[in-house]
C-alpha positions as CSV (number, residue, x, y, z in Angstrom):
1,M,21.1,-7.5,4.1
2,P,20.9,-3.8,3.2
3,N,22.2,-2.6,-0.1
4,I,24.7,0.2,0.7
5,R,26.5,2.0,-2.1
6,P,28.7,5.1,-2.2
7,V,26.9,8.1,-3.7
8,S,29.5,8.2,-6.4
9,D,27.9,5.0,-7.8
10,L,25.2,7.2,-9.2
11,R,27.5,7.9,-12.1
12,N,26.1,4.6,-13.3
13,Y,22.6,5.3,-12.0
14,N,21.0,2.6,-14.2
15,D,23.0,0.0,-12.2
16,V,21.9,1.5,-8.9
17,L,18.2,1.8,-10.0
18,S,18.1,-1.8,-11.2
19,E,18.9,-3.0,-7.7
20,I,15.9,-1.2,-6.1
21,T,12.8,-3.4,-5.3
22,V,9.7,-2.8,-3.2
23,D,11.3,-4.4,-0.1
24,S,14.9,-3.5,-0.9
25,P,15.9,0.1,-1.0
26,V,19.4,1.3,-1.9
27,F,21.2,3.4,0.7
28,L,23.8,5.9,-0.5
29,T,26.7,7.0,1.5
30,K,29.2,9.9,1.3
31,N,32.4,9.6,3.3
32,G,31.1,6.4,4.9
33,K,28.0,8.1,6.3
34,G,24.4,7.5,5.3
35,L,23.1,10.3,3.0
36,Y,20.2,9.1,0.9
37,A,17.8,6.2,0.6
38,I,16.3,5.4,-2.8
39,V,13.1,3.4,-2.5
40,D,10.6,1.9,-5.0
41,M,7.6,4.3,-5.6
42,K,5.2,1.6,-4.2
43,E,7.2,1.4,-1.0
44,Y,7.3,5.2,-0.8
45,D,3.5,5.4,-1.2
46,K,3.1,2.7,1.4
47,Q,5.3,4.5,3.9
48,R,3.5,7.8,3.4
49,A,0.1,6.1,3.9
50,T,1.4,4.5,7.1
51,I,2.6,7.8,8.4
52,K,-0.7,9.5,7.6
53,L,-2.7,6.7,9.2
54,L,-0.5,6.8,12.4
55,S,-0.9,10.6,12.5
56,E,-4.7,10.3,12.3
57,L,-4.7,7.6,14.9
58,A,-2.7,9.8,17.2
59,K,-5.1,12.7,16.7
60,G,-8.0,10.4,17.5
61,E,-6.3,9.1,20.7
62,A,-5.5,12.7,21.8
63,S,-9.1,13.7,21.2
64,A,-10.4,10.7,23.1
65,R,-8.1,11.5,26.1
66,K,-9.3,15.1,26.1
67,R,-13.0,14.5,25.5
68,G,-13.4,10.9,26.7
69,W,-13.7,7.6,25.1
70,L,-17.0,6.3,23.5
71,S,-18.4,3.0,24.4
72,E,-19.0,0.5,21.7
73,E,-22.8,1.1,22.0
74,D,-22.3,4.9,21.7
75,A,-20.1,4.4,18.6
76,D,-22.7,2.1,17.0
77,R,-25.5,4.6,17.8
78,L,-23.5,7.4,16.1
79,I,-22.8,5.3,13.1
80,D,-26.6,4.5,12.8
81,E,-27.3,8.2,12.9
82,L,-25.2,8.8,9.9
């Protein structure tokens, strides 16, 4: 279950921070609407790496659609040339 707290709970920020774990962010609301998400630094790094990987994969797919796909044999040959 998500940990949702009003942003005013940050007055006691140590209490809020103690509730954050890798798989359990704290969501802060203002007037009942989501405003912030506080995540563990490991989780943040993992999310950034995932976004970067997905971005690079999308670039690769776009390139393949534009220039054509390589067969497995062609890819192996290019790797051997390196």
